[in-house]
C-alpha positions as CSV (number, residue, x, y, z in Angstrom):
1,M,-91.9,22.1,13.7
2,N,-91.9,22.6,10.0
3,K,-90.2,19.7,8.3
4,N,-89.1,22.0,5.5
5,L,-86.9,23.8,7.9
6,L,-84.8,20.6,8.3
7,G,-85.1,19.8,4.7
8,L,-86.7,16.4,5.5
9,N,-89.2,16.8,2.6
10,N,-86.2,16.8,0.3
11,P,-85.0,13.2,-0.4
12,I,-81.4,14.4,-1.0
13,S,-81.4,16.4,2.3
14,T,-82.8,13.4,4.1
15,L,-79.9,11.2,2.8
16,V,-77.4,13.8,4.0
17,V,-78.9,13.9,7.4
18,M,-78.9,10.1,7.7
19,K,-75.3,9.9,6.5
20,N,-74.2,12.5,9.1
21,L,-76.1,10.5,11.8
22,I,-74.3,7.3,10.8
23,L,-70.9,9.0,10.9
24,I,-71.6,10.3,14.4
25,F,-72.7,6.9,15.5
26,V,-69.6,5.2,14.1
27,G,-67.5,7.9,15.8
28,I,-69.0,7.1,19.2
29,L,-68.3,3.4,18.7
30,L,-64.7,4.1,17.8
31,S,-64.3,6.3,20.9
32,T,-65.7,3.6,23.2
33,G,-63.3,1.0,21.8
34,I,-65.8,-1.3,20.3
35,F,-63.8,-1.2,17.0
36,A,-60.5,-1.3,18.8
37,Q,-59.5,-4.7,17.2
38,D,-57.8,-4.2,13.9
39,K,-58.9,-6.3,11.0
40,K,-55.4,-7.6,10.7
41,G,-55.3,-8.9,14.3
42,F,-53.5,-6.0,15.9
43,D,-55.5,-5.5,19.1
44,F,-54.3,-2.5,21.1
45,T,-55.4,-2.5,24.8
46,D,-54.7,-0.2,27.7
47,G,-51.4,-0.9,29.3
48,W,-47.9,0.3,30.3
49,V,-44.2,-0.3,29.5
50,V,-41.2,0.1,31.7
51,M,-38.2,1.5,29.8
52,K,-34.6,0.4,30.6
53,K,-34.0,3.9,31.9
54,G,-36.7,3.3,34.6
55,D,-39.5,5.4,33.1
56,T,-43.0,4.0,33.0
57,L,-45.1,5.0,30.0
58,R,-48.8,4.4,29.7
59,G,-50.8,4.0,26.6
60,K,-52.0,1.2,24.3
61,V,-50.1,-2.2,24.0
62,C,-50.3,-4.9,21.4
63,Y,-48.1,-8.0,22.1
64,E,-49.7,-10.6,19.9
65,N,-51.6,-11.0,16.7
66,T,-55.1,-12.2,17.6
67,K,-55.7,-13.4,14.1
68,T,-52.6,-15.6,13.5
69,G,-51.7,-16.2,17.1
70,E,-48.2,-14.8,16.6
71,K,-46.4,-13.7,19.8
72,F,-44.3,-10.6,19.0
73,E,-40.6,-10.4,19.8
74,K,-41.1,-6.6,19.8
75,I,-44.4,-5.3,21.1
76,K,-46.2,-2.4,19.5
77,F,-47.0,0.6,21.7
78,I,-48.9,3.9,21.4
79,D,-47.9,6.5,24.1
80,A,-50.9,8.1,25.6
81,K,-49.0,11.4,25.7
82,D,-48.0,11.3,22.1
83,A,-50.3,13.7,20.2
84,T,-49.5,11.9,16.9
85,Q,-50.5,8.5,18.4
86,Q,-47.7,6.9,16.4
87,K,-47.3,3.2,16.8
88,K,-43.8,2.2,18.0
89,S,-42.0,-1.1,18.2
90,Y,-40.2,-1.8,21.5
91,G,-38.1,-4.9,22.3
92,V,-35.5,-5.9,24.8
93,E,-33.2,-3.2,23.8
94,K,-35.7,-0.6,25.1
95,L,-37.9,-2.3,27.7
96,T,-37.6,-4.4,30.8
97,S,-41.3,-5.2,31.2
98,F,-44.8,-4.3,30.1
99,G,-48.4,-5.1,31.1
100,T,-51.9,-5.1,29.7
101,K,-55.3,-6.7,30.4
102,G,-54.1,-7.5,33.9
103,L,-51.2,-9.5,32.6
104,V,-47.5,-8.7,33.4
105,F,-44.6,-9.6,31.0
106,E,-40.9,-9.4,31.5
107,F,-37.9,-9.9,29.2
108,I,-36.1,-12.9,30.8
109,V,-32.7,-14.4,29.9
110,L,-33.3,-18.1,29.4
111,D,-30.1,-18.9,27.6
112,A,-27.0,-16.8,27.5
113,E,-26.6,-17.6,23.8
114,I,-30.0,-16.2,22.7
115,P,-31.6,-12.8,23.3
116,P,-33.9,-12.4,26.3
117,M,-37.4,-13.6,25.6
118,I,-40.8,-12.3,26.6
119,M,-42.3,-14.3,29.5
120,E,-45.6,-13.8,31.3
121,R,-45.3,-13.6,35.1
122,V,-48.2,-15.8,36.1
123,V,-47.5,-15.8,39.9
124,T,-45.5,-13.2,41.8
125,G,-43.9,-13.7,45.2
126,D,-40.7,-15.0,46.8
127,L,-41.1,-17.7,44.1
128,N,-42.2,-16.5,40.7
129,L,-43.9,-18.6,38.0
130,Y,-43.3,-17.7,34.4
131,R,-45.0,-18.8,31.1
132,C,-43.4,-18.5,27.7
133,W,-44.0,-19.8,24.2
134,F,-41.7,-21.7,21.9
135,K,-42.6,-21.6,18.2
136,T,-42.8,-25.0,16.5
137,Q,-42.2,-26.1,12.9
138,L,-45.9,-26.4,12.4
139,S,-46.1,-22.6,12.4
140,T,-47.2,-20.8,9.2
141,P,-47.6,-17.1,8.4
142,Q,-51.4,-17.7,8.6
143,K,-51.4,-19.7,11.8
144,M,-48.6,-19.8,14.5
145,D,-48.1,-22.9,16.6
146,Y,-46.4,-22.8,20.0
147,V,-45.4,-25.1,22.8
148,V,-45.9,-23.6,26.3
149,G,-43.0,-23.6,28.7
150,M,-43.3,-23.0,32.5
151,F,-40.4,-21.9,34.7
152,L,-39.8,-21.2,38.4
153,K,-37.6,-18.4,39.5
154,K,-36.8,-17.5,43.1
155,K,-37.0,-13.8,43.8
156,E,-33.3,-13.2,44.5
157,S,-32.0,-15.6,41.9
158,T,-31.2,-15.4,38.2
159,E,-31.7,-19.1,37.6
160,L,-34.8,-20.5,36.1
161,Y,-36.1,-24.1,36.7
162,E,-38.2,-25.6,33.9
163,V,-41.3,-27.4,35.1
164,L,-41.8,-30.6,33.1
165,D,-44.7,-33.1,33.0
166,K,-42.3,-36.1,33.1
167,K,-41.8,-37.4,36.7
168,F,-43.5,-34.2,37.9
169,Q,-44.0,-35.1,41.6
170,K,-40.5,-36.5,41.9
171,E,-38.9,-33.4,40.3
172,M,-41.0,-31.1,42.5
173,A,-40.1,-33.0,45.7
174,A,-36.5,-32.5,44.8
175,Y,-37.0,-28.8,44.0
176,F,-38.9,-28.1,47.3
177,K,-36.6,-30.4,49.3
178,G,-36.6,-29.3,52.9
179,D,-40.1,-27.8,52.7
180,E,-42.1,-30.8,53.9
181,D,-45.4,-29.0,53.9
182,I,-45.2,-28.3,50.1
183,V,-43.9,-31.8,49.3
184,K,-46.7,-33.3,51.3
185,L,-49.3,-31.0,49.6
186,I,-48.2,-32.1,46.2
187,K,-48.5,-35.8,47.1
188,E,-51.8,-35.6,49.0
189,K,-53.5,-33.5,46.2
190,N,-51.8,-35.7,43.5
191,Y,-50.9,-32.5,41.7
192,T,-49.7,-32.6,38.1
193,V,-47.9,-30.0,36.0
194,K,-51.3,-28.3,35.4
195,D,-51.4,-27.4,39.1
196,I,-48.1,-25.7,39.3
197,D,-49.7,-22.3,39.8
198,K,-51.5,-23.7,42.9
199,I,-48.2,-25.1,44.3
200,V,-46.4,-21.7,43.8
201,I,-49.2,-19.8,45.4
202,A,-49.2,-22.2,48.4
203,Y,-45.4,-21.8,48.7
204,N,-45.6,-18.0,48.7
205,E,-48.5,-17.9,51.2
206,K,-46.5,-19.8,53.8
207,E,-43.5,-17.5,53.6
């Protein structure tokens, strides 16, 4: 093939061709999600939200800032069916739950005097295990600091039981009173608060 037909003997034409090839390559990267993470830490991933009206919407979800570690009180969502791909903020006034990256989150009432907060449902069953984050005074706009809280909630109950490290085995023996198999398992395995997920899974499997 004659290179002159492509203009490759012309330095300016060569630069134009190379520029176009780079733009095409970057476009492919963007479409495959390699550049999905925003420079400001807003990382949108495939997910879903459940509206209070009961509708489930699918699209892209961002629930935390991956740069500062901030956990949002209102998540950011891009509806897959929205042609404009507009980013919307949804909180407890609009949503009941949402999910992304294989994780499920719910808006849970922990205290009647404060708004429902976002909790991750770690284990699902007759007994649910939830994880949440409490912001500490060490937090700054550049770096957020949280204390993790773990809570138990029976399927048909609205009450949450906080799992604490202090006197863990004694507290768990009281919580699971009457279920000797679980109480025995906790003592034999010498489980600590770090093993609470194993305890909840064992409880759900025997139901």
